[in-house]
N, C-alpha and C positions, 0 to 999 in steps of 0.2 A: 825689237821695236814693236812687232806685231803682237807679241805676247803681252807687252805693257799696255798697248791700246785695248787689247781684249780684256785685261784685268780692270782697266779704267771703266770700260763699258759695263762690265758686270757690277762694279761698285755703284755706278750711277743707277742701274736698274734696281739694285737693292735699296737704295736711298729714295727711290721715286715716291713711294707712299708717304714718306715724311714730308717731302717737298710739296706733294699734292694736297696735304691737309692744311687748313687755315691755321695760322699762328695766333690769331686774335678772334675772340668771340665778341661781337658787338653787344653793347648794352641793349636791353629791350625788355619786353614783358613775356611771361609764360602764362597762357590761358589754360584753365582747368575746368572740367565739367564733372559734377558730382551726381551720379545716378542714384536713384532711391532703391538700391539693392541690398540694404541692410548693413553695409560696411561703414557707413558714416552715421554715428549716433552719439547720444549722451546717455550714460547709464547713471541714474540717480539712486541706485540701490545702496551704495556705500556713502553717499553724501546727499541725503534727501533734502528736498525743498521743505522748509519747516511748516508745521501745522499753522493754519491761519493765514497762509500767504495768499491764497486765492479768495478766501472770504473767512468770516469768523469761525465757521464750523468745518473748514477743510482739514483733512488729515495730512500728515507728512506725505509728500509725493516721492515714490521710490521706483517708479517704472523706468523702462528704457524707451527713449524717443529716437526714432529713425528719421534721417533727413534726406532730402533731395535738393538739387540746386534750382535756384530761380535765375534765369538768364539776366545778365547785367544789362541795363539800359544804356544805349550808346547814342551819340549825336547822329550818326548815320545808322538808321534802324538795321539790326541784324549784323552789324559789322563784326561782332565777335561770336556769332552763332549762339550756341547754348552755354557759353562760358559763364560760370557763376563765381569763379575765384581768379584773381589776377595777382601774380607775384612779379615784381619788377626787379631785374638785375640792374643795379645802379651804375656800374662801371664796366668799361671794356675789360675783358679778361684775357691776359696774355699768357700763353703757354711757355713754361720754362723748358730747360733741356731735358727734364724728367717727364715732360708731358703733363704737367700740373698747372692749372690756371686758377686764379682766385678773383672773386668779386664780392660785392655786398648785395644783400637782397632785403626786400621789404614788401609785405603784403599790402596791396593798394585797394582791393575791392573784394567783398565777400558777401554772398546772400544765399542762405539756405533756409528751407522751411520743412516742417515735419510732414511726412508723407500722409499723415492723417491727424486730425485733432486729438489731443489728449483728453481724457475724461476725468473730471473731478466732481466732488460733491457740490461744487458751485457752478457746474456747467462744463461745456467743452471749450478748449482753447487751441488755436493754432500757435505753434512755436517757431520763431524765426531765430537764426543766428546772424548777427550783424557785427561789423567792426565797431569798436568802442574807443573813439578818440585817436590820438597819435599812435602810430604803430612802431614797434621796435625795429631796429636794423640789425641783421645778423650776417654772418659770413658764409659764402658758398665756395666749396672746393670742387673743381671740375677736373676729372682725370680722363685723358685721351688714351684709349686702349687700341685704337686702330684709326685709319684715315676716315672711317665712317662714323666714329663717335666713341662713346665710352660710358662712364658713370659719373654721377655728381652727388655731393654730400652737402646738405643745407639744413641746419637746425632752424626751421622757421618759427618765429614767435608771433603770437596773435593776441592782442587785447580785444576780446570779444564780449558780447552780451547776448543773453537769451531774452527774447521779447515775446510775451504771452498776450495774445489778443483773443478776447471772447468771441465765440461764434454762436449763431442760433438765438440771438436776442438776449444774450446774457448781459453782463456788466460792460459798460463802455470804457472802463478804466484799463489802460495798457500797463501791464506789469513787466518788470525787468529784473534780471539777475546777471551780474557780471561773471565772466568766465575767461580768465587769462590762461592761454594754452601755449605750451612749448613742445613742438614736435622734434623728436630726435633726428640726428643726421643719418638718414638711411641712404644707402647707395642705390640710386635709381638710374635707369638708363637714359641716354640722350643720343640723338643722331645729328650729324652735321648738315643735314639738308631736310627740307620739307617736301613731302610727297602729297599727291591729291587726297589720299585716304588717311592722312595723318592728323587731321583736325584743322583748327582755324589758323590761317596765316594772314597776317595783317601788316602791310607795308605802310610806312609813314605814321603820323600821329593819329590817335583815336580819342575822342572825347567820351568819358564814361561817368556813370553815376557811382560815386564812392560812399555816399551816406544813405543809400537805400530810400531816397525820397522819390525815385522814378524820374529824376531830372538830371541829365548829364551835367557834370560840374567841373571835371578835371581832364586836361589833355595828358595822355600818356604816350610814350613811344610805342611803335608797333613791335611785332615779333622779330627776332633775329633770324636772318636767312640761314645761318650756319649753326643754329642751336635749337633743337626741338626736344624740349623736356618730356620725358616719359616715352620716347620713341626708341625702339630697339635698333642697335647698330649692327646686329648680327647679319651676315650675308645670307641672301636667299639661296635656295638649293640651286646648284650650278654656278654659284659665285657671281650672279649678275645683280649687283646693287644691294643696298641694305634693306632689311625688313623694317617697315616703318609703321608699327602698330602703336597707336597712342594709348598710354595707360590711363584709364579713367578711375582706377581705385584711388580713394582718398583716405587720408588718415582720419581717425575718429577720436572724439572726446570721450573719456571714460573715467569719471570720478577723480579728476585731477591728474590722471595718468594719460600719456599719449601713446597711441598705437598706430603704426603705419604698416600696410601690407608689404610683405616681401615681394620684390618683382620676380 
């Protein structure tokens, strides 16, 4: 009898991590920050902006433009910190017996600007990346690799536009180029909890500016307490809790091809 009790206790200890992990990831938003470190850019060398776009004597534009994020305006100032991109997970994601959960995702806000103005024969221009109309919905697959988290795969689709605004007393005309982007499903890390150094955590709903007019217009749910996108779930040295380093690397646009950094 004692041996059976001992075996039962051992089995319970082995199963404890499974029971400790949440079975459902609540729907919510994933906020991202884009640093101007050269990893987020548009390269026009293979798909130039045609001659005459900026003015009658402008040559084809073939340069590379590097971007940084512009913090999204919120109803409560500073509610999302430096966040410039918001992806919403639309459904609760329930893990199956294989540790896989699925949900739908949609980008809800995006605002990037060139780190410096571009130079043309018609003057200098700031370049912004903004959302362009209704955004596609794609599917996210979340894999749990431990009780602390795992990796997720999400081919995010963005209907975007590049907005060129003259600086330094040039033309008052605002020029636009559409750029629909499809990011491949890269396996990025996630952690099942937020830590103080892990980036923005926002409980409840938050009102955000989704059309880049600097006026908050849409209420979105907050972040999920048990899903931190971009945070590593690897244990710290000594096995005391997960490392929670938020990944700030962002995919870049490149002549119609999509590139995401390997985590």
